[in-house]
N, C-alpha and C positions, 0 to 999 in steps of 0.2 A: 599462129595467129589466124591464118586463113581458115583453119578448121572452125574456129569460134565464130567467125563471121558467117560461114556457111550454115552453121548450126542455127544461128540467130534468124536466118532467112527461111528456115524450114517450118513446116506445120507443127512438128513435134515441140518446137520451142514455144509456139503460140499456145498449144494445149497445156504445156507445163506452166506457163505464166497464168493461164486461166485457172488451172488447179491451185496454184499458190494464191491467187486472188480470192478464190472461193474459200480456202482455208482461212485466210486473213479476215474475210468478211464474217465468217462464222465466229472466229475468235473475237472480233469487234462486237458482234451481237451479244455474245456470252458476257463480255466485259461490261457492256451497257447494262444488261440485266443484273449482273453482280453489283454494279455501282448503285443502281436503283435500290437494291435490297439493303446495302450498307447505309445509303442515305436515309431510308425509312427507319432502320434500326437506330441511326444517329438521332433523328428527330424524336423517336420514341424515348431514347435515353435522356435527351435534353429536357423533355416534358416531365419526366420522372424527377429530375433534379431540381426543378423549380420553375415550372411553367415557361420554359423557353429562355431562362436567363443564361447569360454567358458563363461557360464553365470557368473561365479565368476569374470572373467576379465571385463565383461560388467558392472557388478555391482560396481566394484572398479572404473572404468571410470566414472560412473554416480555419485558416491560418491565424486570423485575428483572435477567434475564439480559443484556439489552441494556446496562443501566447497569454491570453487572459487566464486560462486554466493553469497554465504553468506558474503564473504569478500567484494565484491562489494556493497552488500546491506548495510553493516556497513558504507562503504565510503559515500554512498548516504544519509544515515541517518545523518551522521556527517555534510555533505554538507547542507542538509535541515535545520539542527539545526543552522548552521552559518547564513543561509538566514533568518531564523526567528529572530535571534538576530539583523541582519542588518536591517530588516524590521521595527523594532522599531524605528529606527533613520530616516526612510523615511517619507516623507509627507503623511499623512493618513487623515488629517482633513482639510477641507477648509470652510471658512466662508466669505461671500461676503455681503457688504451693499453698496447700492447706495444712494446718498444724494445730496442735493443742498447746497453747501458751502456758497453761497452768495444769498441774496434776489433778486438781479438784474439778476441772471443767473438761468433759469429754467431747467426743464427736468432731474434733478438729474444726472448731468454730473460728479460729484465727486464720489469717491468710496473709500472703505476700504476693503482690502483683507487680511485675516489671513490664513497662511499656517503652520500647526502644525503636529508634529509627535505624537507617542503614548503617550509620557510624557508631551504633551502640550507645547512643545518647538518648536521654529521655528522663523517665521518672519511675521510682519504685514506691509503691504504697504498701504499708504494713498495717493491717487491721488486727488489733489485739483484743480478744474478747475474754472477759472474766465474768464471774457471777455477779459482781457488783457494778461493773462498768464496761464500756466498750470504746476504745480509742483508735483513731486511724492516723497514721504518720506518713508523710510524703517527703521523699528525699530525691534531689536532682542527681542524674547519672550523666557523666560526660565520658565518652569512650570507654564504657564498661566500669568506671570508677566513680566514687563519690567522695567529696571532701568531708562528709559526715560518716559517723560510725555506722557500719552496715552489719545487721544481724546475720546469723547463719541461714535463716530462712530467706532473707532478702538476697543473700548471695546466690542461693539455689535458684530463686526466681529469675535473677539476672543471668545466671548460667543457662537456664533453660531457654530464655529468650534469645540469648546470643547464638545458640546452637540452631535456631530456626532460620 
């Protein structure tokens, strides 16, 4: 312990303390300069965000907008879901067959057209052309079947539509 007391009373100790103080002073000056630079960057950042508004207020505004957008997104999701449900009922499959209904009429002027939804329900049209008259018949189709008599051409049109 006596050695420590003797060392404190020497000039070496004073020089050591002076050196440590100079180093601490230099670190202090460096720290002050660094803090001024950070403060300047902070103020520049704040001005870019909204003319000096509080960052907390800006973040609250952004969160409010985000919640509003989330609500709108949920509405759009529900709307798209409804559209998808309605699309199942829309015409999605089409089958067309051209044929000659009578031997005396050439060029396949008669036709059968099937218009079906996702569940293979819809309608089949049959247009029969002859040299004296032209008639169009429509028959409902439910899940690929009809309660009315279906011609071979109508069956082919329905099969073509169901394969799509």
